[in-house]
C-alpha beads as a LAMMPS data file, in Angstrom:
LAMMPS data file: protein, C-alpha beads

506 atoms
505 bonds

1 atom types
1 bond types

-500.0 500.0 xlo xhi
-500.0 500.0 ylo yhi
-500.0 500.0 zlo zhi

Masses

1 110.0

Atoms # bond

1 1 1 263.367 433.163 139.182
2 1 1 265.306 431.188 141.967
3 1 1 266.061 433.244 144.954
4 1 1 269.201 431.505 145.775
5 1 1 270.713 433.034 142.518
6 1 1 270.478 436.148 143.781
7 1 1 272.549 435.926 147.190
8 1 1 275.948 436.170 147.060
9 1 1 278.523 433.428 147.048
10 1 1 280.551 434.946 149.948
11 1 1 277.430 434.395 152.217
12 1 1 277.697 430.542 152.373
13 1 1 281.655 429.903 151.202
14 1 1 282.324 427.272 148.513
15 1 1 280.177 424.522 150.166
16 1 1 277.290 425.917 151.168
17 1 1 276.761 428.039 147.400
18 1 1 277.476 424.224 146.074
19 1 1 274.361 422.988 147.259
20 1 1 272.041 425.908 146.014
21 1 1 273.717 425.497 142.466
22 1 1 272.423 421.974 142.662
23 1 1 269.017 422.785 143.600
24 1 1 269.458 425.285 140.412
25 1 1 269.825 422.018 138.271
26 1 1 267.147 420.140 139.905
27 1 1 264.371 422.255 139.445
28 1 1 262.598 421.399 137.046
29 1 1 264.763 418.283 135.525
30 1 1 263.849 414.639 135.923
31 1 1 263.290 412.392 139.145
32 1 1 267.306 411.906 139.315
33 1 1 268.101 415.416 138.975
34 1 1 265.155 416.564 141.280
35 1 1 266.551 414.072 144.236
36 1 1 270.101 416.051 143.982
37 1 1 270.613 418.339 146.938
38 1 1 269.101 415.856 149.249
39 1 1 272.555 413.658 149.134
40 1 1 275.072 413.903 151.738
41 1 1 277.909 415.905 150.250
42 1 1 280.076 413.636 152.447
43 1 1 279.810 411.071 149.797
44 1 1 281.529 413.561 147.201
45 1 1 284.516 415.056 149.050
46 1 1 286.753 413.486 151.735
47 1 1 287.205 417.011 153.143
48 1 1 285.544 420.555 153.502
49 1 1 285.755 422.920 151.036
50 1 1 287.567 426.326 151.969
51 1 1 285.609 429.057 152.848
52 1 1 285.290 430.821 149.186
53 1 1 287.363 433.775 150.250
54 1 1 290.363 431.530 150.911
55 1 1 290.010 430.708 147.368
56 1 1 289.642 433.521 145.598
57 1 1 292.727 435.333 147.644
58 1 1 295.321 432.719 146.871
59 1 1 297.777 433.953 144.857
60 1 1 298.165 430.561 142.323
61 1 1 294.815 430.291 140.184
62 1 1 292.530 427.855 138.618
63 1 1 291.095 428.498 135.435
64 1 1 288.884 426.314 133.753
65 1 1 288.574 426.491 129.598
66 1 1 284.852 426.748 128.855
67 1 1 283.578 425.256 125.411
68 1 1 280.195 427.758 124.819
69 1 1 278.703 424.593 122.211
70 1 1 277.554 422.392 125.218
71 1 1 275.350 424.896 127.428
72 1 1 273.742 423.281 130.226
73 1 1 270.429 423.379 128.072
74 1 1 269.543 423.163 124.124
75 1 1 266.362 424.573 123.682
76 1 1 265.079 424.900 127.263
77 1 1 262.989 421.182 126.449
78 1 1 262.956 418.541 129.229
79 1 1 266.070 416.633 129.252
80 1 1 264.585 413.539 128.638
81 1 1 263.876 414.594 124.806
82 1 1 266.377 417.795 124.680
83 1 1 268.785 417.947 121.989
84 1 1 271.735 416.207 123.969
85 1 1 269.376 412.788 124.006
86 1 1 267.354 413.141 120.525
87 1 1 270.200 414.247 118.856
88 1 1 273.661 414.473 119.964
89 1 1 273.714 411.028 121.653
90 1 1 271.748 409.521 119.323
91 1 1 273.468 407.757 116.812
92 1 1 271.243 408.488 114.139
93 1 1 270.697 411.798 115.279
94 1 1 271.461 414.924 112.868
95 1 1 269.588 412.665 110.241
96 1 1 272.291 410.350 110.561
97 1 1 275.328 412.886 110.115
98 1 1 277.474 410.961 112.554
99 1 1 276.099 407.425 112.067
100 1 1 279.351 406.012 111.124
101 1 1 280.880 407.108 114.057
102 1 1 278.404 405.713 116.310
103 1 1 277.174 409.424 117.109
104 1 1 278.426 412.581 118.189
105 1 1 278.984 412.872 121.799
106 1 1 278.775 409.883 124.236
107 1 1 278.079 412.358 127.459
108 1 1 276.101 415.297 127.871
109 1 1 275.290 418.025 130.884
110 1 1 273.634 416.814 133.749
111 1 1 269.960 417.589 133.218
112 1 1 267.869 421.234 133.628
113 1 1 264.429 421.488 133.510
114 1 1 262.773 423.668 130.925
115 1 1 262.602 427.093 132.424
116 1 1 259.722 429.515 132.416
117 1 1 262.421 432.302 132.669
118 1 1 262.952 434.032 129.460
119 1 1 266.793 434.370 130.360
120 1 1 267.130 430.840 131.078
121 1 1 270.042 430.885 129.006
122 1 1 271.732 433.476 131.576
123 1 1 270.304 431.514 134.577
124 1 1 272.125 428.147 133.378
125 1 1 275.324 430.159 132.808
126 1 1 275.094 431.464 136.249
127 1 1 274.475 427.875 137.889
128 1 1 277.390 426.660 135.876
129 1 1 279.683 429.534 137.551
130 1 1 278.375 428.416 141.063
131 1 1 279.338 424.967 140.283
132 1 1 282.827 425.936 139.267
133 1 1 283.233 428.094 142.208
134 1 1 281.907 424.930 144.377
135 1 1 284.980 422.840 143.339
136 1 1 288.146 426.001 143.806
137 1 1 288.329 427.085 140.276
138 1 1 288.259 431.010 140.655
139 1 1 287.895 431.524 136.795
140 1 1 287.178 430.691 133.331
141 1 1 289.390 430.824 130.195
142 1 1 286.862 430.771 127.520
143 1 1 287.494 430.174 123.904
144 1 1 286.232 432.289 121.528
145 1 1 285.682 431.209 117.746
146 1 1 283.936 434.546 116.323
147 1 1 284.105 438.303 116.033
148 1 1 280.519 437.811 116.661
149 1 1 280.523 436.660 120.215
150 1 1 281.814 439.827 121.193
151 1 1 279.229 441.831 119.102
152 1 1 276.261 440.571 120.148
153 1 1 275.088 441.636 123.508
154 1 1 273.777 437.957 123.997
155 1 1 276.285 435.975 123.007
156 1 1 278.162 433.465 125.019
157 1 1 280.933 435.169 125.751
158 1 1 278.702 438.177 126.851
159 1 1 276.572 436.203 129.139
160 1 1 279.288 434.105 131.061
161 1 1 280.641 438.022 131.780
162 1 1 276.896 439.427 133.257
163 1 1 276.727 435.686 135.076
164 1 1 280.505 436.366 136.538
165 1 1 279.663 439.287 137.492
166 1 1 276.056 438.874 138.927
167 1 1 277.215 435.583 140.708
168 1 1 280.311 436.546 142.364
169 1 1 282.202 439.561 141.094
170 1 1 285.704 437.835 142.035
171 1 1 285.297 434.884 139.476
172 1 1 286.831 436.181 136.377
173 1 1 286.848 435.531 133.032
174 1 1 289.960 435.270 130.657
175 1 1 289.555 436.037 126.950
176 1 1 290.968 432.983 124.789
177 1 1 290.675 433.870 120.868
178 1 1 290.637 430.410 119.141
179 1 1 293.292 430.868 116.500
180 1 1 292.479 427.321 114.477
181 1 1 289.176 429.075 113.948
182 1 1 290.021 433.015 113.550
183 1 1 293.227 432.091 111.923
184 1 1 294.698 435.496 110.956
185 1 1 291.562 437.293 111.472
186 1 1 293.085 440.245 113.107
187 1 1 289.752 442.088 113.306
188 1 1 287.803 439.453 114.998
189 1 1 290.818 438.628 117.606
190 1 1 291.299 442.807 118.715
191 1 1 286.879 442.715 118.415
192 1 1 287.578 440.244 120.788
193 1 1 289.744 441.766 123.209
194 1 1 288.194 444.957 123.596
195 1 1 284.861 443.058 124.318
196 1 1 286.897 441.866 127.123
197 1 1 288.202 445.081 128.163
198 1 1 284.826 446.748 128.730
199 1 1 283.966 443.818 130.776
200 1 1 283.873 444.279 135.048
201 1 1 284.386 440.457 134.976
202 1 1 287.501 440.238 133.004
203 1 1 290.542 438.915 134.825
204 1 1 292.878 442.253 135.067
205 1 1 296.503 442.176 136.704
206 1 1 297.472 444.313 139.892
207 1 1 298.737 446.943 137.356
208 1 1 295.491 446.710 135.775
209 1 1 296.562 445.193 132.297
210 1 1 293.678 442.389 131.008
211 1 1 294.824 438.892 131.012
212 1 1 294.806 437.530 127.301
213 1 1 295.180 434.206 126.093
214 1 1 294.787 432.561 122.638
215 1 1 294.068 428.627 121.570
216 1 1 297.010 427.482 119.378
217 1 1 298.239 430.753 119.346
218 1 1 301.493 429.848 117.951
219 1 1 299.630 429.949 114.244
220 1 1 300.326 433.082 113.870
221 1 1 303.933 434.985 114.284
222 1 1 305.158 436.864 117.464
223 1 1 305.091 440.366 114.744
224 1 1 301.084 439.574 113.893
225 1 1 300.287 439.633 117.633
226 1 1 302.745 442.789 118.551
227 1 1 300.561 444.534 115.992
228 1 1 297.159 443.823 117.784
229 1 1 298.575 444.610 120.930
230 1 1 300.144 447.965 119.994
231 1 1 296.582 448.831 118.116
232 1 1 294.815 447.685 121.047
233 1 1 297.592 450.188 123.275
234 1 1 296.423 453.267 121.529
235 1 1 293.135 452.913 122.461
236 1 1 294.045 452.330 126.618
237 1 1 293.866 448.733 126.222
238 1 1 296.862 447.171 127.763
239 1 1 297.499 443.322 127.630
240 1 1 299.245 440.737 129.250
241 1 1 299.542 437.983 126.887
242 1 1 299.333 433.888 128.428
243 1 1 299.466 432.279 124.855
244 1 1 298.800 428.596 124.769
245 1 1 300.179 426.682 122.709
246 1 1 300.133 423.023 121.184
247 1 1 303.719 422.658 121.937
248 1 1 304.793 425.338 124.237
249 1 1 308.770 424.960 124.599
250 1 1 309.217 425.464 121.196
251 1 1 307.484 428.555 120.907
252 1 1 308.660 430.362 124.499
253 1 1 311.647 431.943 122.639
254 1 1 309.952 433.802 119.907
255 1 1 306.869 434.418 122.209
256 1 1 308.502 435.898 125.159
257 1 1 309.131 439.425 124.295
258 1 1 305.170 439.533 124.127
259 1 1 304.033 437.544 126.589
260 1 1 303.659 437.384 130.232
261 1 1 303.461 434.005 130.550
262 1 1 303.110 430.696 128.858
263 1 1 300.820 427.699 128.791
264 1 1 299.877 424.698 126.955
265 1 1 297.425 422.622 125.919
266 1 1 298.399 419.464 127.505
267 1 1 298.293 415.525 126.626
268 1 1 295.760 412.978 128.839
269 1 1 298.122 410.691 129.364
270 1 1 299.802 409.749 132.658
271 1 1 303.407 409.968 131.130
272 1 1 302.965 413.367 129.693
273 1 1 301.248 414.696 132.613
274 1 1 304.139 413.532 134.862
275 1 1 306.643 414.902 132.234
276 1 1 305.053 418.409 132.570
277 1 1 306.475 418.945 135.859
278 1 1 309.422 420.662 134.227
279 1 1 307.501 423.167 132.877
280 1 1 307.211 425.607 135.571
281 1 1 310.742 426.140 136.353
282 1 1 311.769 426.446 132.502
283 1 1 309.526 429.344 132.055
284 1 1 310.315 430.686 135.369
285 1 1 314.252 430.434 135.201
286 1 1 314.647 430.606 131.415
287 1 1 312.326 433.184 130.700
288 1 1 311.003 435.093 133.281
289 1 1 307.622 433.697 132.962
290 1 1 304.541 432.524 134.918
291 1 1 303.696 429.053 133.688
292 1 1 299.784 428.208 133.624
293 1 1 299.824 424.086 133.574
294 1 1 297.333 422.331 131.695
295 1 1 295.078 419.256 133.726
296 1 1 293.466 417.007 131.750
297 1 1 291.348 414.509 132.915
298 1 1 290.783 412.136 129.577
299 1 1 290.208 412.649 125.535
300 1 1 287.833 410.580 123.743
301 1 1 286.513 412.004 120.782
302 1 1 283.763 409.843 118.872
303 1 1 283.709 412.756 116.367
304 1 1 287.108 412.147 115.683
305 1 1 287.658 408.712 115.966
306 1 1 290.271 408.927 118.549
307 1 1 291.125 408.601 122.099
308 1 1 294.495 408.797 124.222
309 1 1 294.826 406.480 127.083
310 1 1 294.570 408.340 130.578
311 1 1 294.769 405.415 132.570
312 1 1 291.389 406.048 134.180
313 1 1 292.103 409.064 136.923
314 1 1 296.056 408.647 136.591
315 1 1 296.584 411.428 133.426
316 1 1 294.303 414.113 135.711
317 1 1 295.994 413.369 139.168
318 1 1 299.329 413.146 137.901
319 1 1 298.643 416.622 136.130
320 1 1 297.939 418.230 138.995
321 1 1 300.586 416.561 141.411
322 1 1 302.980 418.400 138.392
323 1 1 301.379 421.694 138.892
324 1 1 301.729 421.639 142.866
325 1 1 305.340 420.180 143.287
326 1 1 306.577 421.972 140.388
327 1 1 305.328 425.338 141.521
328 1 1 303.272 426.077 138.483
329 1 1 301.668 429.430 138.744
330 1 1 297.763 429.124 137.604
331 1 1 296.072 425.648 136.289
332 1 1 293.934 425.558 133.470
333 1 1 291.636 422.413 133.383
334 1 1 291.349 421.457 130.023
335 1 1 288.259 421.284 129.905
336 1 1 284.921 422.554 131.528
337 1 1 282.635 421.996 128.986
338 1 1 284.418 420.162 125.445
339 1 1 281.625 417.269 125.933
340 1 1 283.036 416.407 122.197
341 1 1 286.325 415.576 123.161
342 1 1 285.013 414.202 126.350
343 1 1 287.610 416.650 128.689
344 1 1 284.689 418.205 130.796
345 1 1 285.378 418.115 134.672
346 1 1 281.692 419.492 134.902
347 1 1 279.643 417.007 135.616
348 1 1 278.715 414.818 132.857
349 1 1 276.071 411.975 132.518
350 1 1 274.310 409.951 129.344
351 1 1 271.146 409.024 128.000
352 1 1 269.630 407.884 130.945
353 1 1 270.211 411.088 133.117
354 1 1 271.751 409.508 136.018
355 1 1 273.550 411.902 138.113
356 1 1 275.337 409.540 139.682
357 1 1 278.108 408.018 136.955
358 1 1 280.158 411.472 135.951
359 1 1 281.065 412.859 139.487
360 1 1 284.780 411.860 140.455
361 1 1 286.703 414.226 137.643
362 1 1 284.435 416.941 139.079
363 1 1 285.409 416.104 143.186
364 1 1 288.857 415.664 142.361
365 1 1 289.048 418.458 141.101
366 1 1 287.763 420.326 144.636
367 1 1 290.320 418.681 146.924
368 1 1 293.271 419.382 144.263
369 1 1 292.523 423.260 143.793
370 1 1 292.163 423.344 147.778
371 1 1 295.782 421.879 147.523
372 1 1 296.970 423.999 145.246
373 1 1 295.501 427.145 145.756
374 1 1 296.308 426.829 149.732
375 1 1 300.175 425.424 149.006
376 1 1 299.290 422.740 151.544
377 1 1 297.323 419.311 151.318
378 1 1 293.792 419.756 153.238
379 1 1 293.411 416.937 155.870
380 1 1 291.003 414.118 154.794
381 1 1 288.251 413.847 157.335
382 1 1 286.357 410.977 156.538
383 1 1 287.041 408.181 153.883
384 1 1 285.912 408.365 149.915
385 1 1 286.199 406.124 147.435
386 1 1 286.065 406.985 143.621
387 1 1 285.774 404.946 140.946
388 1 1 286.771 405.099 137.424
389 1 1 286.228 402.580 134.852
390 1 1 284.726 402.261 131.100
391 1 1 281.719 400.449 130.248
392 1 1 283.960 398.060 127.450
393 1 1 287.211 396.886 126.865
394 1 1 289.302 398.955 124.116
395 1 1 288.976 395.781 121.773
396 1 1 285.609 395.378 121.745
397 1 1 283.133 395.109 118.644
398 1 1 280.954 397.765 117.239
399 1 1 279.084 396.332 114.880
400 1 1 276.552 399.637 114.393
401 1 1 279.029 401.786 113.616
402 1 1 281.407 401.710 110.607
403 1 1 284.608 403.650 111.485
404 1 1 286.585 402.134 114.241
405 1 1 288.300 403.882 117.178
406 1 1 292.162 404.689 117.218
407 1 1 294.351 405.184 119.937
408 1 1 296.640 407.903 119.882
409 1 1 299.325 409.002 122.180
410 1 1 302.011 407.777 124.155
411 1 1 300.329 405.220 126.117
412 1 1 299.367 402.054 125.553
413 1 1 295.541 401.055 125.779
414 1 1 294.293 399.877 129.193
415 1 1 291.770 397.990 130.374
416 1 1 291.201 398.368 134.261
417 1 1 288.528 399.198 137.266
418 1 1 290.618 401.808 139.075
419 1 1 289.397 402.612 142.792
420 1 1 290.814 405.696 144.383
421 1 1 290.615 405.877 148.315
422 1 1 290.847 408.562 150.436
423 1 1 291.343 407.745 153.844
424 1 1 291.779 409.105 157.235
425 1 1 293.133 405.568 158.595
426 1 1 294.887 402.307 156.981
427 1 1 291.857 400.029 155.554
428 1 1 291.613 397.141 152.568
429 1 1 290.152 398.245 149.660
430 1 1 288.064 395.357 147.670
431 1 1 286.956 395.013 144.174
432 1 1 284.088 392.670 143.261
433 1 1 283.893 391.749 139.527
434 1 1 282.685 388.772 137.703
435 1 1 282.386 386.785 140.299
436 1 1 286.367 387.656 141.291
437 1 1 287.592 389.660 144.127
438 1 1 290.603 391.609 144.692
439 1 1 291.870 393.173 147.720
440 1 1 294.140 395.694 148.096
441 1 1 296.062 396.990 151.442
442 1 1 295.919 400.969 151.662
443 1 1 297.443 403.579 153.934
444 1 1 295.683 406.608 155.214
445 1 1 295.654 409.326 152.827
446 1 1 295.419 409.114 148.901
447 1 1 296.029 405.256 147.158
448 1 1 295.065 403.857 143.859
449 1 1 294.012 400.905 143.342
450 1 1 293.308 399.029 139.674
451 1 1 292.322 395.315 138.630
452 1 1 291.597 393.764 134.893
453 1 1 288.017 394.998 133.807
454 1 1 285.313 392.110 133.192
455 1 1 281.546 392.081 132.654
456 1 1 279.385 392.772 135.520
457 1 1 278.469 395.932 137.848
458 1 1 281.863 396.325 140.026
459 1 1 280.794 396.224 143.839
460 1 1 283.790 398.575 145.809
461 1 1 284.073 398.469 149.942
462 1 1 286.459 399.325 152.446
463 1 1 287.374 397.079 155.769
464 1 1 289.749 398.089 158.609
465 1 1 290.334 395.144 160.978
466 1 1 288.112 392.606 159.006
467 1 1 285.129 394.491 159.432
468 1 1 283.293 396.029 156.455
469 1 1 282.992 400.395 156.832
470 1 1 280.733 400.764 153.478
471 1 1 280.350 399.436 150.067
472 1 1 278.324 400.388 147.005
473 1 1 278.196 399.123 143.856
474 1 1 279.354 400.874 140.466
475 1 1 276.385 401.866 138.172
476 1 1 277.808 402.010 135.030
477 1 1 277.475 398.065 133.349
478 1 1 280.600 396.964 132.540
479 1 1 280.193 394.821 128.897
480 1 1 282.350 392.526 127.389
481 1 1 284.621 391.794 124.238
482 1 1 281.028 391.296 122.205
483 1 1 280.743 395.335 122.909
484 1 1 277.569 397.455 124.123
485 1 1 273.980 396.292 123.197
486 1 1 274.095 399.534 120.889
487 1 1 276.666 398.317 119.070
488 1 1 278.764 401.439 119.129
489 1 1 282.079 402.494 120.899
490 1 1 281.791 404.045 124.253
491 1 1 285.652 404.912 125.367
492 1 1 284.290 407.086 127.959
493 1 1 285.838 406.535 131.793
494 1 1 282.588 406.798 133.872
495 1 1 283.306 407.967 137.454
496 1 1 281.603 408.836 140.710
497 1 1 282.338 408.147 144.441
498 1 1 280.914 406.822 147.511
499 1 1 281.214 406.877 151.118
500 1 1 280.035 405.618 154.590
501 1 1 277.261 408.361 154.066
502 1 1 276.166 407.254 150.674
503 1 1 276.809 407.804 147.119
504 1 1 277.633 411.045 145.443
505 1 1 274.719 411.756 143.176
506 1 1 274.777 415.976 141.912

Bonds

1 1 1 2
2 1 2 3
3 1 3 4
4 1 4 5
5 1 5 6
6 1 6 7
7 1 7 8
8 1 8 9
9 1 9 10
10 1 10 11
11 1 11 12
12 1 12 13
13 1 13 14
14 1 14 15
15 1 15 16
16 1 16 17
17 1 17 18
18 1 18 19
19 1 19 20
20 1 20 21
21 1 21 22
22 1 22 23
23 1 23 24
24 1 24 25
25 1 25 26
26 1 26 27
27 1 27 28
28 1 28 29
29 1 29 30
30 1 30 31
31 1 31 32
32 1 32 33
33 1 33 34
34 1 34 35
35 1 35 36
36 1 36 37
37 1 37 38
38 1 38 39
39 1 39 40
40 1 40 41
41 1 41 42
42 1 42 43
43 1 43 44
44 1 44 45
45 1 45 46
46 1 46 47
47 1 47 48
48 1 48 49
49 1 49 50
50 1 50 51
51 1 51 52
52 1 52 53
53 1 53 54
54 1 54 55
55 1 55 56
56 1 56 57
57 1 57 58
58 1 58 59
59 1 59 60
60 1 60 61
61 1 61 62
62 1 62 63
63 1 63 64
64 1 64 65
65 1 65 66
66 1 66 67
67 1 67 68
68 1 68 69
69 1 69 70
70 1 70 71
71 1 71 72
72 1 72 73
73 1 73 74
74 1 74 75
75 1 75 76
76 1 76 77
77 1 77 78
78 1 78 79
79 1 79 80
80 1 80 81
81 1 81 82
82 1 82 83
83 1 83 84
84 1 84 85
85 1 85 86
86 1 86 87
87 1 87 88
88 1 88 89
89 1 89 90
90 1 90 91
91 1 91 92
92 1 92 93
93 1 93 94
94 1 94 95
95 1 95 96
96 1 96 97
97 1 97 98
98 1 98 99
99 1 99 100
100 1 100 101
101 1 101 102
102 1 102 103
103 1 103 104
104 1 104 105
105 1 105 106
106 1 106 107
107 1 107 108
108 1 108 109
109 1 109 110
110 1 110 111
111 1 111 112
112 1 112 113
113 1 113 114
114 1 114 115
115 1 115 116
116 1 116 117
117 1 117 118
118 1 118 119
119 1 119 120
120 1 120 121
121 1 121 122
122 1 122 123
123 1 123 124
124 1 124 125
125 1 125 126
126 1 126 127
127 1 127 128
128 1 128 129
129 1 129 130
130 1 130 131
131 1 131 132
132 1 132 133
133 1 133 134
134 1 134 135
135 1 135 136
136 1 136 137
137 1 137 138
138 1 138 139
139 1 139 140
140 1 140 141
141 1 141 142
142 1 142 143
143 1 143 144
144 1 144 145
145 1 145 146
146 1 146 147
147 1 147 148
148 1 148 149
149 1 149 150
150 1 150 151
151 1 151 152
152 1 152 153
153 1 153 154
154 1 154 155
155 1 155 156
156 1 156 157
157 1 157 158
158 1 158 159
159 1 159 160
160 1 160 161
161 1 161 162
162 1 162 163
163 1 163 164
164 1 164 165
165 1 165 166
166 1 166 167
167 1 167 168
168 1 168 169
169 1 169 170
170 1 170 171
171 1 171 172
172 1 172 173
173 1 173 174
174 1 174 175
175 1 175 176
176 1 176 177
177 1 177 178
178 1 178 179
179 1 179 180
180 1 180 181
181 1 181 182
182 1 182 183
183 1 183 184
184 1 184 185
185 1 185 186
186 1 186 187
187 1 187 188
188 1 188 189
189 1 189 190
190 1 190 191
191 1 191 192
192 1 192 193
193 1 193 194
194 1 194 195
195 1 195 196
196 1 196 197
197 1 197 198
198 1 198 199
199 1 199 200
200 1 200 201
201 1 201 202
202 1 202 203
203 1 203 204
204 1 204 205
205 1 205 206
206 1 206 207
207 1 207 208
208 1 208 209
209 1 209 210
210 1 210 211
211 1 211 212
212 1 212 213
213 1 213 214
214 1 214 215
215 1 215 216
216 1 216 217
217 1 217 218
218 1 218 219
219 1 219 220
220 1 220 221
221 1 221 222
222 1 222 223
223 1 223 224
224 1 224 225
225 1 225 226
226 1 226 227
227 1 227 228
228 1 228 229
229 1 229 230
230 1 230 231
231 1 231 232
232 1 232 233
233 1 233 234
234 1 234 235
235 1 235 236
236 1 236 237
237 1 237 238
238 1 238 239
239 1 239 240
240 1 240 241
241 1 241 242
242 1 242 243
243 1 243 244
244 1 244 245
245 1 245 246
246 1 246 247
247 1 247 248
248 1 248 249
249 1 249 250
250 1 250 251
251 1 251 252
252 1 252 253
253 1 253 254
254 1 254 255
255 1 255 256
256 1 256 257
257 1 257 258
258 1 258 259
259 1 259 260
260 1 260 261
261 1 261 262
262 1 262 263
263 1 263 264
264 1 264 265
265 1 265 266
266 1 266 267
267 1 267 268
268 1 268 269
269 1 269 270
270 1 270 271
271 1 271 272
272 1 272 273
273 1 273 274
274 1 274 275
275 1 275 276
276 1 276 277
277 1 277 278
278 1 278 279
279 1 279 280
280 1 280 281
281 1 281 282
282 1 282 283
283 1 283 284
284 1 284 285
285 1 285 286
286 1 286 287
287 1 287 288
288 1 288 289
289 1 289 290
290 1 290 291
291 1 291 292
292 1 292 293
293 1 293 294
294 1 294 295
295 1 295 296
296 1 296 297
297 1 297 298
298 1 298 299
299 1 299 300
300 1 300 301
301 1 301 302
302 1 302 303
303 1 303 304
304 1 304 305
305 1 305 306
306 1 306 307
307 1 307 308
308 1 308 309
309 1 309 310
310 1 310 311
311 1 311 312
312 1 312 313
313 1 313 314
314 1 314 315
315 1 315 316
316 1 316 317
317 1 317 318
318 1 318 319
319 1 319 320
320 1 320 321
321 1 321 322
322 1 322 323
323 1 323 324
324 1 324 325
325 1 325 326
326 1 326 327
327 1 327 328
328 1 328 329
329 1 329 330
330 1 330 331
331 1 331 332
332 1 332 333
333 1 333 334
334 1 334 335
335 1 335 336
336 1 336 337
337 1 337 338
338 1 338 339
339 1 339 340
340 1 340 341
341 1 341 342
342 1 342 343
343 1 343 344
344 1 344 345
345 1 345 346
346 1 346 347
347 1 347 348
348 1 348 349
349 1 349 350
350 1 350 351
351 1 351 352
352 1 352 353
353 1 353 354
354 1 354 355
355 1 355 356
356 1 356 357
357 1 357 358
358 1 358 359
359 1 359 360
360 1 360 361
361 1 361 362
362 1 362 363
363 1 363 364
364 1 364 365
365 1 365 366
366 1 366 367
367 1 367 368
368 1 368 369
369 1 369 370
370 1 370 371
371 1 371 372
372 1 372 373
373 1 373 374
374 1 374 375
375 1 375 376
376 1 376 377
377 1 377 378
378 1 378 379
379 1 379 380
380 1 380 381
381 1 381 382
382 1 382 383
383 1 383 384
384 1 384 385
385 1 385 386
386 1 386 387
387 1 387 388
388 1 388 389
389 1 389 390
390 1 390 391
391 1 391 392
392 1 392 393
393 1 393 394
394 1 394 395
395 1 395 396
396 1 396 397
397 1 397 398
398 1 398 399
399 1 399 400
400 1 400 401
401 1 401 402
402 1 402 403
403 1 403 404
404 1 404 405
405 1 405 406
406 1 406 407
407 1 407 408
408 1 408 409
409 1 409 410
410 1 410 411
411 1 411 412
412 1 412 413
413 1 413 414
414 1 414 415
415 1 415 416
416 1 416 417
417 1 417 418
418 1 418 419
419 1 419 420
420 1 420 421
421 1 421 422
422 1 422 423
423 1 423 424
424 1 424 425
425 1 425 426
426 1 426 427
427 1 427 428
428 1 428 429
429 1 429 430
430 1 430 431
431 1 431 432
432 1 432 433
433 1 433 434
434 1 434 435
435 1 435 436
436 1 436 437
437 1 437 438
438 1 438 439
439 1 439 440
440 1 440 441
441 1 441 442
442 1 442 443
443 1 443 444
444 1 444 445
445 1 445 446
446 1 446 447
447 1 447 448
448 1 448 449
449 1 449 450
450 1 450 451
451 1 451 452
452 1 452 453
453 1 453 454
454 1 454 455
455 1 455 456
456 1 456 457
457 1 457 458
458 1 458 459
459 1 459 460
460 1 460 461
461 1 461 462
462 1 462 463
463 1 463 464
464 1 464 465
465 1 465 466
466 1 466 467
467 1 467 468
468 1 468 469
469 1 469 470
470 1 470 471
471 1 471 472
472 1 472 473
473 1 473 474
474 1 474 475
475 1 475 476
476 1 476 477
477 1 477 478
478 1 478 479
479 1 479 480
480 1 480 481
481 1 481 482
482 1 482 483
483 1 483 484
484 1 484 485
485 1 485 486
486 1 486 487
487 1 487 488
488 1 488 489
489 1 489 490
490 1 490 491
491 1 491 492
492 1 492 493
493 1 493 494
494 1 494 495
495 1 495 496
496 1 496 497
497 1 497 498
498 1 498 499
499 1 499 500
500 1 500 501
501 1 501 502
502 1 502 503
503 1 503 504
504 1 504 505
505 1 505 506
């Protein structure tokens, strides 16, 4: 058993436990993963994360939506041949079930090695909790799709309760019955909520009420929910309901009487994220309710052949600023781990198992979560550059899959390479790709620089007064309109960062 898993987080602070979490990921993993905890964390974050006590005591909360079908390991096998690599990322995986779509997934979690521990699943969930805490996330909202999750002591739900309690009792879990899956099964919903009420790890308000959300809560009317809450109340379980809607403002009036707050699932486009800045005041002023703001990095669903244009990191950063500037009470990151919708902020990789190609949204979460929870923008202590780009343009050919991707949402397709700078002083950013170099003067603070995509590996650099401070190469190769060598579509925004100390590899 890894000793570091038994050490309480509060003794180290968020940054210290982050390094322990990375060591846990590296145990028994690939050569790339084994070197993870040797990387300078200064390449990942442009500041020092606040101590965990500061994050947990904040009145505001940052939750991340936990989707349990995609754990760190499936089957406890070496990562290079596990179910993710052999099946989900393989266009012909699962007996060709997803061949027309080019495969089920385009990303996977960072690799973990096969463990000799009988409770390897629980240990992996504990690692996820540590990783979340290290970036300012103070709890998970867990999507629960079956009453069996409540009844089985070894279920994903109950493992998460155990993991949260073991890693840090301040990290809390909010159950979110998935009404798209459960429909009108009131017995299952009651069972799920009762299971949460029995756990010390479940999030409760100061008055003792159990906080409960629900995905797509509006599928059932308020009277249906009220009957469940009444039945639970008769058993001594008092609920503070914060439903999550697919379009909350149209449901708010009818649900106001039974709700402590409101939330929405959101949309991963920059325009929609900016428009959300009106929502907290509407919830506060019109209904007297708290508001949990959705923050979504990207939405690309190979399983449905659709994607939303998030504009590299624009949708994500815009949603965070809407939450910060508009006075949202809570944030829900949509999601922590839904790899089937490419919406995970958890670090991700592909079949190569590289640990430096899916860290950007995770690391940006640390900065913006600290800002949101602390109420003031954290000072930037050293320069860090973050990249976000796709490995092919949106009009690239895909001869190996028969179903084409479709753009949805309210934003036009973009084909750009983005460099997001966190600078201590003004500097000049440069992106070199396809034999061309593009420069932009950037002010101290946060800036975004976008250039048109082109085949090759982009080179990124920061200069001041004509002298280069540092540079690094984007590790993901970009292909042209002929498409990827695999012949399938990949609309993922791959991401990472670098600084004077090196590149961020987790």
